[in-house]
C-alpha positions in Angstrom: -51.7 61.2 26.6 -50.3 58.2 24.7 -52.1 55.4 26.6 -49.3 52.7 26.4 -47.0 55.2 28.2 -49.5 55.5 31.1 -50.6 51.9 32.0 -54.0 51.7 33.6 -52.6 49.3 36.3 -50.2 51.9 37.4 -52.9 54.6 37.7 -55.2 52.2 39.6 -52.4 51.4 42.1 -51.6 55.1 42.6 -55.3 55.8 43.1 -55.5 53.0 45.7 -52.5 54.4 47.6 -54.0 57.8 47.7 -57.5 56.6 48.7 -56.4 54.1 51.4 -55.1 56.7 53.9 -58.0 59.0 53.3 -60.5 56.2 53.8 -58.6 55.0 56.9 -58.7 58.5 58.4 -62.5 58.7 57.8 -63.0 55.2 59.4 -60.8 56.1 62.4 -62.8 59.3 62.9 -66.1 57.4 62.6 -65.0 54.7 65.1 -63.8 57.2 67.7 -66.9 59.3 67.3 -69.2 56.3 67.5 -67.4 55.1 70.6 -67.8 58.5 72.3 -71.5 58.7 71.4 -72.2 55.1 72.6 -70.5 55.8 75.9 -72.6 58.9 76.4 -75.8 57.0 75.6 -74.8 54.1 78.0 -74.1 56.5 80.8 -77.5 58.2 80.3 -79.2 54.8 80.1 -77.5 53.5 83.2 -78.5 56.6 85.2 -82.1 56.3 84.1 -82.2 52.6 85.1 -80.9 53.4 88.6 -83.4 56.1 89.0 -86.3 53.8 87.9 -85.2 51.0 90.3 -84.8 53.4 93.2 -88.4 54.7 92.6 -89.8 51.2 92.6 -88.0 50.3 95.8 -89.3 53.4 97.7 -92.9 52.6 96.6 -92.8 48.9 97.1 -94.9 48.7 100.3 -93.8 46.9 103.5 -90.5 45.8 104.7 -90.8 42.4 103.2 -91.6 43.8 99.9 -88.8 46.3 100.3 -86.3 43.5 101.1 -87.5 41.4 98.2 -87.4 44.4 95.8 -83.9 45.3 97.0 -82.6 41.8 96.6 -84.1 41.6 93.1 -82.6 45.0 92.2 -79.1 43.8 93.3 -79.4 40.6 91.4 -80.4 42.3 88.2 -77.6 44.9 88.6 -75.0 42.2 89.1 -76.2 40.2 86.2 -76.5 43.3 84.0 -73.0 44.5 85.0 -71.4 41.2 84.2 -73.2 41.0 80.8 -72.2 44.5 79.9 -68.6 43.9 81.1 -68.3 40.9 78.8 -69.7 42.7 75.8 -67.6 45.8 76.7 -64.3 43.7 76.8 -65.0 42.1 73.4 -66.1 45.4 71.8 -63.2 47.3 73.2 -60.6 44.8 71.9 -62.2 44.9 68.4 -62.3 48.7 68.5 -58.7 48.9 69.6 -57.6 46.6 66.8 -59.5 48.6 64.2 -58.1 51.9 65.5 -54.5 50.6 65.5 -54.8 49.3 61.9 -56.5 52.5 60.6 -54.1 54.7 62.6 -51.1 52.9 61.2 -52.3 53.3 57.6 -53.0 57.0 58.2 -49.5 57.6 59.7 -47.9 55.6 56.9 -49.7 57.7 54.4 -48.6 60.9 56.1 -45.0 59.7 56.2 -45.1 58.8 52.5 -46.5 62.2 51.8 -43.7 64.0 53.7 -41.0 61.7 52.3 -42.2 61.3 48.7 -38.8 61.9 47.1 -36.7 59.0 46.1 -33.5 59.1 48.3 -31.3 58.4 45.3 -32.6 61.4 43.5 -31.5 63.8 46.2 -28.2 62.4 47.3 -26.4 65.6 46.3 -28.9 67.9 48.0 -27.1 68.2 51.3 -23.9 69.3 49.6 -25.9 71.7 47.3 -27.7 73.3 50.3 -24.5 73.7 52.1 -23.0 75.6 49.1 -26.2 77.7 48.8 -26.1 78.5 52.5 -22.7 80.1 52.2 -22.8 83.9 52.6 -19.9 84.2 50.1 -19.8 81.0 48.0 -16.4 80.0 46.7 -15.8 81.0 43.1 -13.9 77.6 42.8 -17.1 75.7 43.7 -17.6 72.5 45.7 -17.4 69.9 43.0 -14.4 68.3 41.3 -13.2 71.6 39.8 -13.9 70.8 36.2 -14.6 73.6 33.7 -18.1 73.3 32.4 -19.6 75.1 29.3 -23.4 75.3 29.7 -25.3 75.7 26.5 -29.0 75.9 25.7 -31.5 77.1 23.0 -35.0 78.5 23.7 -38.1 79.4 21.8 -41.5 80.2 23.3 -40.5 79.0 26.8 -41.8 81.5 29.3 -43.4 78.6 31.3 -40.1 76.8 31.7 -37.5 79.5 31.9 -38.1 80.8 35.5 -37.6 77.2 36.8 -34.7 76.4 34.5 -32.8 79.6 35.2 -33.1 79.2 39.0 -31.9 75.6 38.6 -28.9 76.6 36.7 -28.0 79.4 39.1 -28.1 77.0 42.0 -26.0 74.5 40.0 -23.5 77.2 39.1 -23.1 78.1 42.8 -22.1 74.5 43.5 -19.8 74.2 40.4 -18.2 77.6 41.1 -18.7 80.8 39.2 -15.1 80.7 37.9 -15.6 77.3 36.4 -18.6 78.0 34.2 -19.5 79.7 31.0 -23.2 80.0 30.0 -24.2 80.4 26.3 -27.9 80.7 25.4 -29.6 81.3 22.1 -33.2 82.5 21.9 -35.0 83.3 18.7 -38.3 83.9 17.1 -40.2 84.0 20.4 -43.4 86.1 20.9 -43.8 85.5 24.6 -41.8 86.7 27.6 -38.8 84.4 26.9 -36.5 87.3 25.8 -37.4 89.3 28.9 -36.7 86.4 31.2 -33.4 85.6 29.6 -32.3 89.3 29.9 -33.0 89.0 33.6 -30.9 85.8 33.7 -28.0 87.5 31.9 -28.1 90.4 34.4 -28.0 87.9 37.3 -25.1 86.0 35.7 -23.2 89.3 35.3 -23.9 90.3 38.9 -22.5 87.0 40.1 -19.4 87.2 37.8 -20.3 84.3 35.6 -19.0 84.6 32.0 -21.8 84.3 29.6 -23.2 85.1 26.1 -27.0 85.3 26.1 -28.3 86.0 22.6 -31.9 87.3 22.7 -34.2 87.7 19.7 -31.4 86.6 17.6 -32.2 85.8 14.0 -28.8 85.1 12.6 -30.0 81.6 11.7 -32.8 82.1 9.3 -35.9 80.1 9.9 -37.0 77.9 6.9 -40.4 78.5 5.3 -41.4 74.9 6.3 -40.0 73.7 9.6 -40.2 70.0 8.8 -38.1 67.1 7.7 -34.4 67.8 7.1 -34.8 71.6 6.8 -36.1 71.6 10.4 -33.1 69.4 11.5 -30.6 71.7 9.7 -32.2 74.7 11.4 -32.0 73.2 14.9 -28.4 71.9 14.2 -27.3 75.4 13.2 -28.8 76.9 16.4 -27.1 74.4 18.6 -23.8 75.1 16.8 -24.3 78.8 17.3 -24.7 78.1 21.1 -21.2 76.5 21.0 -19.5 79.3 19.3 -17.8 80.9 22.4 -16.4 77.4 23.3 -15.0 76.9 19.8 -13.4 80.4 19.8 -11.5 80.0 23.0 -11.7 76.5 24.4 -10.7 76.1 28.0 -13.5 73.9 29.2 -13.5 70.2 30.0 -17.1 69.3 29.5 -20.2 70.7 27.7 -23.6 70.6 29.4 -26.3 71.1 26.8 -29.9 71.5 27.9 -33.2 71.5 26.2 -36.1 73.6 27.5 -36.8 71.4 30.5 -37.9 71.3 34.1 -35.1 69.8 36.2 -33.7 70.1 39.7 -30.2 71.5 40.4 -29.2 68.3 42.2 -30.2 66.4 39.1 -27.8 68.6 37.1 -25.0 67.7 39.6 -26.0 64.0 39.4 -25.6 64.1 35.6 -22.1 65.6 35.9 -21.2 63.0 38.4 -22.3 60.0 36.3 -19.9 57.1 37.0 -17.8 59.6 39.0 -17.2 61.6 35.8 -15.9 58.6 33.8 -18.0 58.9 30.6 -17.7 60.3 27.1 -21.4 61.2 26.8 -24.1 61.1 29.5 -27.8 61.8 29.3 -30.8 62.2 31.5 -34.2 60.6 30.9 -36.9 63.0 29.7 -40.6 62.4 30.0 -43.8 63.7 28.5 -47.1 62.5 27.1 -45.4 59.5 25.6 -44.0 58.4 28.9 -40.3 58.3 28.1 -40.2 61.1 25.6 -37.2 61.2 23.3 -37.5 57.7 21.9 -36.5 59.1 18.4 -33.0 59.4 19.8 -32.6 56.8 22.5 -31.3 53.4 21.5 -30.2 50.6 23.9 -26.7 49.3 24.1 -27.1 47.1 21.0 -28.9 49.8 18.9 -32.5 48.7 19.4 -35.5 51.0 19.9 -36.7 51.5 23.5 -40.0 51.5 25.3 -41.9 54.4 26.9 -42.3 52.6 30.3 -40.0 51.2 32.8 -37.5 49.5 32.4 -37.3 51.2 28.9 -34.5 48.9 27.6 -35.0 45.4 26.2 -31.4 44.2 26.5 -30.2 42.5 29.7 -27.5 45.0 30.5 -29.9 47.8 30.4 -32.6 46.0 32.4 -30.1 45.1 35.2 -28.7 48.6 35.3 -32.2 50.1 35.6 -33.0 47.7 38.5 -30.0 49.1 40.4 -30.5 52.6 39.1 -27.0 52.6 37.7 -26.1 54.5 34.5 -27.3 52.5 31.5 -24.9 51.8 28.6 -26.6 53.0 25.5 -25.8 53.3 21.8 -27.2 56.9 21.6 -29.2 59.3 23.7 -30.0 62.9 24.4 -33.2 62.9 26.4 -33.5 66.5 27.5 -30.1 67.2 28.9 -26.6 65.9 28.2 -23.0 66.3 29.4 -20.2 65.3 27.0 -16.4 65.7 26.8 -15.5 69.0 25.1 -12.5 67.7 23.0 -14.5 66.1 20.2 -16.2 69.5 19.3 -13.1 71.6 19.8 -10.7 72.7 17.1 -7.6 70.5 17.2 -5.3 73.2 18.6 -7.7 73.8 21.6 -8.1 70.2 22.7 -6.8 69.0 26.1 -5.4 65.8 24.6 -6.9 63.8 27.5 -9.9 62.3 25.7 -9.2 61.4 22.1 -7.0 58.5 21.0 -3.8 59.2 19.0 -4.1 55.7 17.4 -6.0 55.1 14.1 -9.7 54.6 14.4 -10.3 50.8 14.8 -13.7 50.8 13.1 -14.0 53.4 10.4 -17.5 54.8 9.6 -19.5 53.6 6.6 -18.3 54.9 3.2 -21.4 57.1 2.8 -20.8 58.9 6.2 -20.3 62.7 5.6 -17.1 62.6 7.7 -15.6 59.5 6.0 -13.3 61.7 3.8 -12.5 64.2 6.7 -11.0 61.6 9.1 -7.5 62.4 10.4 -4.8 59.9 11.1 -6.4 59.5 14.5 -9.4 60.8 16.4 -7.1 63.3 18.1 -6.3 64.8 14.7 -9.8 64.6 13.2 -11.6 68.0 12.7 -14.2 68.9 15.4 -17.7 67.4 15.3 -20.7 69.6 14.7 -24.5 69.2 15.1 -25.7 68.1 11.7 -28.7 66.6 9.7 -28.9 63.2 8.1 -27.5 62.6 4.7 -28.9 60.3 2.0 -28.7 56.6 3.1 -28.6 57.3 6.8 -31.5 56.9 9.2 -33.6 60.0 9.1 -32.5 61.3 12.5 -32.3 64.4 14.6 -29.1 66.4 15.2 -29.2 65.2 18.8 -29.1 61.6 17.7 -26.3 62.1 15.2 -23.9 63.8 17.7 -23.5 60.8 20.1 -23.6 58.6 17.0 -20.6 60.5 15.6 -18.9 60.3 19.0 -18.8 56.6 18.4 -18.2 56.3 14.7 -15.8 59.3 14.2 -14.1 59.8 17.5 -14.1 56.2 18.8 -15.8 57.2 22.1 -18.0 54.5 23.4 -18.7 55.4 27.0 -22.2 56.6 26.4 -24.7 56.3 29.3 -28.3 57.3 30.2 -28.6 58.2 33.9 -32.0 57.1 35.2 -31.7 59.4 38.3 -31.7 62.5 36.1 -35.4 62.9 35.5 -36.6 65.9 33.5 -39.6 67.0 31.5 -41.0 69.6 29.2 -44.5 70.0 30.7 -44.9 70.5 34.4 -47.6 67.9 35.0 -45.7 65.1 33.2 -42.5 66.1 34.9 -44.1 66.0 38.4 -45.8 62.6 37.5 -42.5 60.9 36.5 -40.2 62.8 38.9 -42.2 62.4 42.1 -45.3 60.3 41.7 -43.8 57.3 39.9 -40.7 57.4 42.0 -42.5 57.3 45.4 -41.3 54.2 47.1 -44.6 52.2 47.1 -45.4 53.2 43.5 -41.8 52.4 42.4 -42.0 49.0 44.1 -45.2 48.2 42.3 -43.8 49.3 38.9 -40.6 47.4 39.2 -41.4 44.4 41.3 -45.0 43.6 40.3 -45.5 45.1 36.9 -41.9 44.5 35.9 -42.0 45.6 32.3 -45.3 43.9 31.4 -46.5 44.7 27.9 -43.6 47.1 27.5 -43.1 45.8 23.9 -46.4 47.6 23.1 -45.1 50.8 24.6 -42.5 51.5 21.9 -43.2 54.8 20.2 -42.3 54.0 16.6 -42.8 56.8 14.0 -44.4 55.0 11.1 -45.4 51.4 10.5 -43.8 49.2 13.2 -43.5 46.4 10.7 -41.1 48.4 8.6 -38.5 49.2 11.2 -35.1 48.8 9.5 -31.5 48.6 10.5 -28.7 50.9 9.4 -25.1 50.6 10.7 -26.3 48.4 13.6 -29.1 50.8 14.6 -32.8 50.4 14.5 -34.4 53.2 12.3 -37.9 54.6 12.5 -39.7 53.9 9.2 -41.4 57.4 9.2 -43.5 56.4 6.1 
């Protein structure tokens, strides 16, 4: 792992929280066992003492001796009883105090274990479970009734696909089978990805969900060297291919585009419900061995690079939003999964005319922008955006950075947000760590209230020499070389 993304202080606190209830349970068991053994030994000792005193009394001689012996025995018994009673009271009180403290810690640990999920992360779970419990779920769904086009691309993802497909099937049940189209492109895989996607397509067909699942598709030719701009052009072409059914027929309000991630169905719903649906482009937060993963794409509200640890954003608006777990205004994002308005990528004649302005663009793009000569009289009359690679003079960026950037610069759409509740990841162990371990209430309290972004400036994942970060069109650029 990348060490700045996994601070030692966090790990030590988590280890303490795990160890404390276990240690307390062992101490509680030891105290109770010791008390039980001590009581047994005291009972045996007391019985032996009585037998010994009785033997001396019976063999003490005459009546005077007997009387004297009996009186001495009674005195010793009374004094011993008082002494043991005093010690017993002090010892018992101390034992009870220890048992109460250790017992409370054990119960608190058990409660945290059973309620490890953050309440804000599962606020849509009751509604989702209600929909899933229906014997015949409504084809119109249980959400706001929007039409959602779900797109994804996969390659060598047999570890992720069973989880992802089940998540999407559950989310589709909630959204309504009549409201969804699923488009998936898979290519150049040598594992079980094609087989798993064929099963997914069969299940979608059985449920009556419109779909196009392309398996082992090699329409987009893979470059000889999958690096630099040829790699980005290849990935952009695959993403554009996944959108083809949407561009052909339209009819959908929003596009949900997913990477090869682990994610929960309630998180998918959470993303769609970002700001009650009032957004142009909304993203989750993805995590991996860097901590926050997609820092090549993510920029804060003012275009600056972000950090791999909480609160991720250096500007005040981002920090305050993270503290409240509100959607964070950002310049660009992608981060594993996004939902965006469909109109900017639709041909002009298929648009809903609800999203794009009919007034001239207030801040035209830089002259070197590849769309500068294609602009229409207004965003509503500008040709559809596509996934693309950088051109000369731009930041060297991914296709997933350039789409939200073009939403701003070409279509004048500025309501772009990262939703901190939508946690996702590419590898299970990093996903579980950030989804459940770091969001457990005691861990979350420590990270946010105690650590509070300490040393986060050293947790910026910068590709290249950090001293050579440069700015282009108001955005920080990775130097790369």
